[in-house]
C-alpha positions as CSV (number, residue, x, y, z in Angstrom):
1,M,-2.0,14.9,-7.7
2,I,-2.9,11.3,-8.2
3,F,-4.6,11.3,-4.8
4,Y,-7.0,14.0,-6.0
5,I,-8.1,12.5,-9.3
6,R,-8.4,8.8,-8.3
7,T,-11.7,8.9,-6.5
8,N,-14.8,11.1,-6.1
9,H,-13.9,12.2,-2.6
10,I,-10.3,12.2,-1.4
11,T,-11.3,11.1,2.0
12,K,-13.5,8.1,1.1
13,S,-10.9,5.7,-0.2
14,R,-7.4,5.2,1.3
15,P,-4.7,4.7,-1.3
16,S,-2.7,1.4,-1.3
17,N,0.4,1.2,0.8
18,T,2.5,0.8,-2.4
19,L,1.2,4.0,-3.8
20,L,1.8,5.8,-0.5
21,L,5.4,4.4,-0.3
22,L,6.3,5.2,-3.9
23,T,4.9,8.7,-3.5
24,F,6.9,9.3,-0.4
25,L,10.1,7.9,-2.0
26,T,9.6,10.1,-5.0
27,I,9.3,13.2,-2.9
28,V,12.3,12.4,-0.7
29,S,14.5,11.5,-3.7
30,T,13.5,14.5,-5.7
31,I,14.6,16.7,-2.8
32,A,17.6,14.7,-1.7
33,V,19.4,13.9,-4.9
34,P,20.2,17.4,-6.0
35,I,21.4,18.2,-2.5
36,L,23.6,15.2,-2.3
37,L,24.9,15.7,-5.8
38,S,25.7,19.4,-5.1
39,F,28.9,18.2,-3.4
40,A,30.0,16.3,-6.6
41,T,32.1,18.5,-8.8
42,G,30.9,17.1,-12.1
43,F,27.2,17.8,-11.7
44,N,27.3,21.6,-10.8
45,F,24.1,21.3,-8.8
46,V,23.3,24.1,-6.3
47,I,21.4,23.8,-3.1
48,L,18.2,25.8,-3.4
49,P,17.2,28.3,-0.7
50,A,14.6,27.2,1.8
51,I,12.1,29.8,0.5
52,Y,11.9,27.7,-2.7
53,Y,10.5,24.8,-0.8
54,L,7.9,27.0,0.9
55,Y,6.8,28.3,-2.5
56,L,6.7,24.8,-3.8
57,I,4.5,23.6,-1.0
58,G,2.2,26.6,-1.5
59,F,1.9,25.9,-5.2
60,V,1.1,22.2,-4.6
61,I,-1.6,23.2,-2.1
62,I,-3.1,25.7,-4.6
63,Y,-3.0,23.2,-7.4
64,G,-4.7,20.6,-5.2
65,V,-7.5,23.0,-4.3
66,I,-8.0,23.9,-7.9
67,A,-8.0,20.3,-8.9
68,Q,-10.6,19.5,-6.3
69,I,-12.8,22.4,-7.4
70,V,-12.7,21.4,-11.0
71,K,-13.5,17.8,-10.1
72,S,-16.5,18.9,-8.0
73,I,-17.8,21.0,-11.0
74,Y,-17.3,18.0,-13.3
75,I,-19.2,15.7,-10.9
76,K,-22.1,18.1,-10.5
77,K,-22.4,18.4,-14.3
78,Y,-22.0,14.7,-15.2
79,V,-23.2,13.2,-11.9
80,E,-20.3,10.7,-11.7
81,W,-16.5,10.7,-11.7
82,L,-14.5,9.2,-14.5
């Protein structure tokens, strides 16, 4: 969501390579760690069904659209972004 709130328009400014890399690593590790640790007996993690990830992607898209709409309303009202 940092990509939505950092600029007026999400397409005008490209985020830094560091931000992109750290975002990608966070996403991958958030998904991979529970899967990898599900095989370790002490953690009791369970591999989630694939439908969970589809719902998660859908909710992230909906959240992004709502964030963009609210940001647009704010910009129309106050003429500038934070």
